[in-house]
N, C-alpha and C positions, 0 to 999 in steps of 0.2 A: 257516525258516533265515535267519539274519541275514547282513549283508553280509560280515563277517569269515569266517564259515563258508563262504560261497560262494567267496571268494578263496582260502581254504586248500584247498578241494576242487579248485578250478581249477588251483592250483599243483601239487598232488599228482598230478593227471592229466596234467600236462605231462611230456614226456620230457626227457632231458638236453639235447638240441639246442635245444628251445624255451626251456628255462631259461637256457642260455648266451646265446642271442640276447636274451632279455628282460633279463638282467642287464647285458649290454653296452650296450643302448639306454638302460636306466635310468641308468647311469653316464655316458652321453653320449659313449661312445667309438665310433670307427669300427672296422671289422674290421682295417684297416691299423694303427691305433694299438695295439690289443690284440696283434696279431702282433708288432709292434715291441717291446712290453714283455716278451713271452715269448721273443723271439729266433727267431720262426717266420715262415713266409710267410703272406700274407693268405689264400691258398688253404687252408691248414690250418685256419684259423679258420672259413672258409666251409664246409668239409667237416663240421666239428663241428656247426655251426649248421643244416646241412641234413640231418644224420643219416647222412652218408656215412662218418663216422669218429668216433672218440671220443678225447678227450685222455688222455694218459698221466698216471699218478699225480703225477709231479713238476710237470706243467703244471696239474693240478687244485689242487695246493697253492698255486702261484703265483696262480691265478685266485681262490682264497679271499681272498688279500691284496688283489688288485686290486679285487674286487667287495665286499669286507667282509662275506662270508657264510661259513658253515661248509661243509666238504666234504660233510657230510650234506645240506645244502640243494642243492648242485650235483648230487650223485649221486642223491638220493632225493626231493628236493622238500620235505623236512621238516627243521626245526631239531631238533637233539638236545635233549631235555628233561633238564635237570640234576636229579639226585637230591639233595635237601637233605641235608647232613651234619648228624647230630644234634649238638646242643650238648654241649660238655663240661660235665658237671655236677660241681660241687664237693661234697666231702663235708660233711655237716652237722656242726655243732659237737659233737654227741653222739658221732658216729662218730670224729671226731678225738680226742676225750677218751678213748674206749674203746681206740683204737689206742695212745695214749700210755700208758695204764695197763697194757695187755698187754705193751708194750715194756719197761716198768719191771719188771714181774713176771718176764719172761723173762731180763732182765739180772741180776736178783737171784738167780734160780735158777742161772744159769751161774756167777756168783761163788761161790755156796754150794757147788756141785759142785767147783769148783776148790779152794776152801778145804778141803773135806773130803778131797779127793785129796792136797793138800799135807800135811795133818795125818797121813794114813796113811803117806805116804812118810817124814815125819819120825820117826814112831813105829817104822818098820822100821829106820831108820838108828840108832835109839836116842838121838835128840836130844831 
């Protein structure tokens, strides 16, 4: 197991309280500073970091901005893996040409039906 896998395993085994403390220290903030940014008491931050309480969702959202991590990381210890969006493929020249020909044939058929219908109406009217 290499160093990165060891770190990932260690982070995943941490609970939310340990991750919150690790993130705060990594960013160089005191509990008092984080509390002030969130509009809370230092004791609230202390409770989160000691496992005596957990932050509410609105505070987790604010913490993601303060610590520059995802909520997935704070809550689960893992970053969300994004699924690549398939590239938009352009139609080949042959398909474009075929669609154009079909459109012309369809338009011609519609004009022909309209013309025949008009001739039928004119013949009924005796014109």
